[in-house]
C-alpha positions in Angstrom: -75.6 76.3 78.6 -72.2 74.1 78.6 -73.3 70.8 80.4 -70.2 69.3 80.4 -68.7 68.1 82.9 -64.4 67.9 82.9 -61.9 65.6 84.8 -58.5 67.0 86.5 -56.4 63.8 86.5 -53.5 63.9 88.2 -50.7 62.3 86.7 -47.1 61.6 89.7 -43.7 62.0 88.5 -41.4 59.6 89.5 -41.0 60.4 93.0 -44.0 62.7 95.4 -45.3 63.6 98.0 -47.6 61.9 100.9 -50.3 64.2 99.9 -50.8 61.5 97.1 -49.8 58.2 97.9 -53.6 57.6 99.5 -55.2 58.6 95.9 -52.2 57.2 94.2 -52.5 53.4 95.5 -55.3 53.4 98.6 -52.3 53.2 100.6 -53.4 55.6 104.5 -49.8 57.4 105.5 -50.3 55.5 108.6 -49.7 52.7 106.1 -46.9 54.1 104.9 -45.0 55.0 108.0 -45.2 51.2 109.5 -44.0 49.9 105.7 -40.7 52.7 106.8 -40.4 51.8 109.6 -41.2 47.8 109.6 -38.5 48.0 106.7 -41.2 46.7 104.2 -39.4 50.2 102.0 -36.6 51.3 102.1 -34.9 55.1 102.7 -33.6 56.0 99.1 -35.8 53.4 97.5 -39.4 53.7 98.0 -38.6 56.1 99.8 -36.7 59.7 100.4 -36.0 63.1 101.4 -36.3 66.0 99.6 -34.4 69.3 99.6 -37.7 70.1 102.1 -37.3 67.4 104.4 -39.9 66.5 103.7 -40.7 62.9 102.6 -41.2 61.8 98.9 -41.9 58.5 97.6 -41.0 56.7 94.8 -44.0 55.8 91.8 -41.9 52.8 89.8 -40.4 51.3 93.1 -43.8 51.2 95.4 -46.0 50.0 92.2 -42.9 47.4 91.7 -43.4 45.9 95.2 -47.4 46.5 95.4 -46.8 43.9 92.6 -44.2 41.7 94.7 -41.3 43.1 92.1 -39.7 44.7 94.9 
């Protein structure tokens, strides 16, 4: 009997969809909406819409923002 457990890791690309936002940065969809609507996250820099008209986020720019560099 094989008792080894396998772990899966998700590594987002530069732009990723909203469903990964909480697991990557622990930021809820509602918090992200507030950051967008209050102008803390800028369209084209921190977020944009993809060709399917879904919101996607920029991993590097959000990391910079969280670190106080944005």
